[in-house]
C-alpha positions in Angstrom: -45.1 -10.2 -0.4 -41.1 -10.8 -0.6 -39.0 -8.7 0.9 -36.2 -6.9 -1.7 -33.4 -5.5 0.2 -32.3 -1.7 -0.3 -29.3 -2.1 -3.5 -28.0 0.9 -2.1 -27.3 -0.7 0.5 -25.2 -3.9 -0.1 -22.3 -4.6 -0.2 -20.3 -5.7 -3.5 -16.9 -6.7 -4.0 -15.7 -8.5 -6.7 -12.0 -10.1 -8.3 -10.3 -11.8 -10.4 -7.8 -13.9 -8.5 -4.2 -15.5 -11.2 -5.4 -18.3 -9.6 -7.0 -21.9 -9.9 -10.5 -22.4 -8.2 -9.5 -24.5 -5.5 -7.1 -22.8 -4.7 -9.3 -19.7 -4.1 -11.8 -22.1 -1.9 -9.4 -23.2 0.0 -9.1 -19.5 0.4 -12.5 -19.6 2.3 -12.7 -23.2 3.8 -8.6 -23.9 5.5 -8.3 -22.2 9.0 -4.2 -21.0 8.3 -5.2 -19.4 5.0 -8.4 -17.8 6.4 -6.0 -16.1 8.8 -3.5 -14.4 6.2 -6.3 -12.3 5.1 -9.5 -11.9 7.4 -9.4 -7.8 8.9 -8.6 -5.2 7.1 -5.5 -3.5 6.3 -3.0 -3.6 9.3 -5.1 -6.4 11.5 -4.5 -9.7 11.9 -6.6 -12.7 12.6 -5.1 -15.3 14.9 -8.2 -17.2 15.7 -10.4 -18.6 12.9 -11.6 -22.5 13.3 -13.4 -23.7 10.4 -16.0 -25.7 10.4 -17.4 -25.3 6.9 -20.8 -28.0 5.5 -23.8 -26.9 6.2 -25.5 -25.9 10.0 -20.9 -25.2 10.5 -20.2 -22.4 12.0 -17.4 -21.5 11.7 -15.0 -19.1 14.6 -12.9 -15.5 12.8 -10.9 -13.5 14.8 -9.9 -10.6 13.7 -7.1 -8.7 16.0 -6.9 -4.6 15.7 -3.1 -2.7 15.1 -1.8 -1.1 18.0 -2.6 2.5 17.6 -5.8 1.6 17.0 -6.2 0.0 20.7 -5.1 -3.8 19.6 -8.6 -5.4 20.5 -10.5 -8.1 19.0 -13.3 -8.4 17.2 -14.9 -11.9 16.5 -17.5 -13.4 14.4 -19.0 -16.5 13.4 -19.7 -17.4 10.1 -22.8 -20.0 9.9 -23.2 -21.9 6.9 -26.6 -22.2 4.2 -25.5 -23.2 1.5 -21.5 -25.2 0.6 -21.4 -25.9 -3.4 -17.9 -26.9 -3.2 -16.0 -25.5 -4.9 -18.0 -22.6 -6.4 -21.1 -20.2 -3.7 -20.2 -20.5 0.1 -23.6 -18.9 1.8 -23.3 -18.1 5.3 -24.4 -15.4 7.8 -22.3 -13.5 9.8 -22.8 -13.0 13.5 -20.2 -10.6 15.8 -19.8 -13.6 19.1 -17.3 -13.3 21.4 -13.9 -14.9 22.2 -15.9 -17.9 23.1 -18.4 -17.8 19.9 -22.0 -16.6 21.8 -23.3 -14.2 19.7 -23.3 -10.3 21.0 -24.9 -7.5 19.2 -23.2 -5.4 17.2 -23.5 -2.4 19.4 -21.8 -4.6 22.0 -19.0 -5.6 20.5 -18.2 -1.9 19.4 -20.3 -1.8 15.7 -21.6 1.6 14.8 -25.7 1.5 14.3 -26.7 0.4 10.6 -24.9 -3.1 11.2 -26.9 -6.0 11.4 -27.6 -8.2 14.3 -26.7 -10.9 10.7 -25.6 -10.2 8.0 -25.9 -12.3 4.9 -23.1 -13.0 2.3 -22.9 -15.1 -0.9 -19.2 -15.7 -2.2 -18.7 -17.3 -5.8 -15.6 -18.8 -6.8 -15.9 -18.9 -11.2 -13.2 -20.8 -12.7 -11.9 -18.2 -15.8 -10.7 -19.9 -19.7 -6.9 -18.8 -18.9 -6.8 -20.8 -15.3 -7.8 -17.9 -12.7 -9.9 -17.8 -10.4 -13.1 -14.6 -10.1 -14.0 -14.2 -6.8 -18.0 -12.3 -6.1 -19.0 -11.4 -2.5 -22.1 -9.8 -1.4 -22.4 -8.5 1.6 -26.9 -8.1 2.2 -29.3 -5.7 5.8 -27.2 -3.0 6.3 -29.5 -0.6 7.1 -28.0 3.3 7.0 -24.5 4.4 4.4 -22.1 5.0 6.9 -22.3 1.0 7.8 -22.3 0.4 4.9 -19.5 2.2 3.7 -17.3 1.2 6.7 -17.4 -2.6 5.3 -17.0 -2.2 1.6 -13.9 -0.5 2.8 -13.3 -3.0 5.1 -14.4 -5.8 2.5 -12.1 -4.3 -0.1 -9.0 -4.0 2.0 -9.9 -8.0 3.1 -9.4 -8.8 -0.3 -7.0 -6.9 -1.3 -4.5 -9.1 1.3 -6.6 -12.1 -0.3 -5.4 -10.5 -3.8 -1.7 -9.8 -2.8 -1.4 -13.5 -1.6 -2.2 -14.8 -5.0 0.4 -12.1 -6.7 2.8 -13.9 -4.6 3.4 -11.0 -2.3 
């Protein structure tokens, strides 16, 4: 019997960006572009090693601002679906700086975030030349973890949106 994720503990976001689908795809797959938006408000991304292919694993590191201690948190994204330029499916895991998987607790993440967080990102071209980006994350086990992740994703997408708005 298949298990259906609890939709109340799913993180989802949608943005319509004023850019063609290939440009939005590039923002998810090209290191220099990923570094510009990955991480919540005030965080930077000093590392984005992208290996976007089925079975490939990207390594991303976000750095907290000084007021949050300035520490680094790394993730891997391991891809199961790469349909250029319309769909990415990947599993996000916390990692050490070399890309070795660690538990969320070892990364300083509160309980409720699973060891592996499946993601689906879709890139839908719009008639006006823009792109609707939809991201869904699954597997959270409590509301606090889901809310923390939703806020983080929304802030990342705010930064991505600002890139395409010319800010």
